[in-house]
Phi, psi and omega in degrees: 000131184286151179255131179224164171232132189233132175258126175247126175248113185250126178252151181135200179273087189235352177248141178074023181232016181075019187289319181297316178287332173299315177298315177304318183290321176295318184295320181300323176297333179260006175051052175250160179253170180126220185197166170230147176198155170282135174228177176290343174274352186138235176239135175246132176240133169244129182241135171223136182162193184301138183306321185291323176287326177294319178293331175292318181296318179299318174301313179299319176300321182285332191263343184233111178242151174297159183306325175262007184274157179214125180261115179269321183204149171228119184253127178248132180212143178277135182229162181297147174299151175246140175287151176058036177256094188235012176214165175247133188223158174262111177281159173290155182291162182205155174087157175264173185280117173239345173220341176287162177204158180271136180287161176288166177289143180233154175297158178299133180277161180308319180297320179288329177294315181303309181298319186303324178252026175255104190306325180275000177282146180290349178249023171304123182056035175269121189289359181234026179291143176199177172207195176290347182262004182192175178097188183292150171221278187302315186298341183252356186270127172275318184196165173270160358293155186283094178229159187303321183295339178266009182238175178281001171279354178299338180283350186245124188265128180299134175288168179311309191295318182288323185289325173299317173299319186289334182256003186256114183296336177288344179274150176279358175257017183290122182060025171280104191300328178274013181309140181188171177208175185297339180286331190231349196259186176302159182224148173280156164212149177245125182231167176264179186295355184254005178087010185271127178298136176264134193281159174097182179295130184297316183292316175297318177298326180289319178295326179295318181292324181293321181296333185271001180087015187256177185241153176241138160269108184251120178281126183244223184279303192245012181157184180263148172257150166256124190238135171212172176281116185298336177280351183263099187307319183290329181282326178289320177303319182292323179294317183301317183293315186296319183276355189055049188230074192303309184236346183298141183296146181256142173277147179243156170246126173249170189285315182200183183298319176306323177283325181293327182297336178291331184260328190225154170276130189226120179282167176305318185291322178293325185285330179292320180292314179307315187265011177291165182299339181283331180053062175278168165287128174245137175274117187243149176286126180291152167274168191295336183258012186292320178304321183290326180285326182240065185300127176079006178281316179216063188301139180057020175241151176276347183244163180219134178277115183235140173222163178253162181303145179220353166246156180298327179295326178296311178302314184300331180290323178285321178304316186293318184289333174276005177090017182058058184292156182267163176077205185228352182299324184298337176302336182264345179276146180292149180222139183276353180289129182229125179250134161297131177221085186252149180301137184262103179199139171300151190310129171089349184260167180284157180300135177290142182237333191251151173307306181302316179295331181290314178297328177277317188269336182253012185301327179265000184259320188250146176278323178220172185231121177254107186249161164222169185261013170269123188282148175263120183275316182229122181293145188205111186274172181288140176280152180232122181233163167234150174260119182249084183075236174272358187251126165282139181237142179279128165263324177209127174251120182202239189308139179090341185233320181268143005253049180305138188276152173262130177294141173249165184292328187209160180275173174174189176304148180284130184233144166241127178239142190249013155081192185255181181288330181245148181052035190304140162221166177241155181218138174247133171255130172226120183052236183261028180230148175237117172259112176257128184297168171293163182301128173270309178125195182275140186268032186269004182231132182316316180295330171295324183288325172299316179295323173298313178302313181293327175294319181298312184292325180293323180287330176291319182294317181290327181269350177056044175237157164253123184292139173270353176196157181239147180230150175206190181278159176295331184285104186291344182283344189286141178306318177297321182292320179296317174297326181293316181300309181305313185285331182291325172292323181298311179280347184058050180234163180295157178234126175251127176262112189252130188292136193310311182282334172295320180299319172305312181293314183298325180299325184276332173297312182302314180302317184277354178066031180269120182247350180281170173302155182204158168261155179222136169254107177270112176239095194209187178276196188284139179208140178297126184264164178307336181263010178084359182265176179274114178262181181153357176213081185241144166253125188232159167245136182232139168211117191060231178266013189255124172240139180241117181284116182272318191196164176216171169290146172313126182291157171238142171297147182252087172292137182078011182064217181285356161312324184295340178289341184247349183234087187307334181291338182285316177293324174303312180299318179297317179296314179301314177304315183298330180273354186081024187252056186291323181293324176297318175294326175298315182298318186285315191239005185301336186274359181284138180303329187270002185302310179307323180285317177302311181299317179300318174296314191292334177285353173233068187300328182297338179266004178260152175289133173267156171219144172264017188299126174296318184298328185280328170298315181296326183290319178300316177297316180293326173298318178297325181277354181063037186285323178201122178301319182224136177287107183275354172205163188303126180063023181303311182301318181290322181292317180297319178299316180301309186299330183271347193301135177257166176284115180224153176273156179289148169278110191289345171261017192269008179206162172226147175238115178224128181056033176071014169266129177270115189248120182257008184300321184298324177289324176300319175306314179289327180296319178303324178299338183285346178065232187271011181280077192294318178302321182280324179299309179304310183303307185294323179298313177297317184289321177295310185301317181295321178291324180293317179292321173297324181287324177300316179289330174297313179304312179303310184294325178289328184278334189253342185083001182272141178241012179249122179237127174270131173248120183207168185115157184305324184288346176290355177274351180285110185290324182293315182290318174300321181293336177268331189277308189304314178293334183288317181298313178309307183297338177266015178076014187262135170270120180256133175247134183222167180293134176230327184264346178223163175301146169287340180275198191293350180291348181254354187295330184298324173299316179298321181301308183300317177299315177295316181297320177300317176300315184287326178293315180298321177298318176297315182301318177293322183288000000 
């Protein structure tokens, strides 16, 4: 049998996930020699021994991966034999990051939970227990390679026992960078709002505060949560008052799936998503008595945002509430304790991450502070998803998912994109990978702008790239655009201003690796168009970085300017005037103090700004239904309109298409005649809109010969609309692409900006 030596270079999620000790154990079983080490390119393995055994070992490595690992590519090459090579070892990391990346933060694994609640274990009830299969990663990492020295755990010196685990390939804590125990690791502390330490066990003290109907600012993995007992109406009301969040639904944390089923209807797919290692917030349909159990948590809505514990200290809070039960059977039993678990930040500001910042910014929000002394390097909010049939869809992509890269169809120059004004994320393209940051938020507050800039620099540090170009929105007034201009000057690189809705469509193309010509339907809120008008309902043709506008929704005037985005009655007034129903508008809205000024504007529509925004058409219908005078949280009108919709057939004469403009006035005229039948109005609107959009797409496909249509924009998160539209497109022989790994809303725009900028930069270079 011949002896050979083979080098394997493995790319993917292979650092910080226990990959090297996993390789060590497999290779030891095959009695081969060589080494494994982390490098800037990923993981490099050299194997030496009989060629058949080397081949068998390679097969085992491909087929057996650690729980958090993902193998994207494996390059194999034969290299010369080495003398005196009789053992296999794990070498120290080397090189800077060219293909490696730090994984996202993950929930506590079953093995760690077993130890957490095992009285004889040295980590019994230790709130920072973790291993290579779970715990913080992204939120504690400064730079790659992912080693303890490059994380906030560098401040904690391992005790002899932890050090032995850390250096033992046979331990599941081998090079688990956050590894710690009560003797050497981070610690919890409970303080009052003045910074005075409260005596006793921090978890027990926290529970006592919650039982009194008070609130806690709890430091977690990627930031602080504001926590209260969700069953106590007064406590929930106080949290709302403290956060100045009058009606926006609050997320809750329940103990397990059995507990969640007491509050919500849960499909098998939703249960799997809830219990996944990413532990997102999942929007679930409430049961009939949920509002009585959780008064004021998500008022007047059919859905509730629910998540399960994902950090040891969250598990410990439930353990304490249940009286510290012994064994592990209790982990499967339902529990009635429900905590409001909302991001700890004053309204409109970024989530708080440091102890000092918490005392300064949360002093008036929380009664006590549950702190720890492990620094959070990168803020990371909770992810939010909905289950659409078999497909989970992102509303917010953050903890558990970001910044895991998305594969791209081809390589190219490195690009930094700074995203949108709302639901901001930033994106870095490196080779054939796209790294989209966790959700930053709306850039209406200076602190959020600071958070966006910090997120951009952190992502550049983790990917170790210098951008060849920078991309941002076409609207130069946006905070992200202003930062993009500064960074382009700093790096002395080109700056590309990308139209908002083109970026929406491009994000989906990039995610799906689609490089052929396509059509795009942008169904979104207000965004600056290339003609200076408010877009949001466009049919486009795309090839590479080139976009051609084929048609738009018929425009509606914007009375009150951008106020109309937040006050649906204004768009309803605009629609009624456009239909010639001035008296009906007067009857419905004439008692409002602002009505005389709005009516004066509507009588001179040519002097008003127009918009093709699909979201504002939805707002107009919601205003007709009287669902909400003012949107008290993002997309409230659209969500309420979707929830009240009845099953209805479309009005087949409800739209017109002329010169590729889609006019929805015919169905609106008939909806006005229905009066107060709000469920029927919403049902007919959704059904007719789906039929109209499909017909519009058919017209575009017939004119262009293209059979692929991209659906993107915030309105594509409307499950009722998509459930009616997608089958119609399929029946017409059209392939529909929609966002799956990123939000369809503005949270995905940074990828689209980066994708277009790369296409245009490459075209300039070739030219």
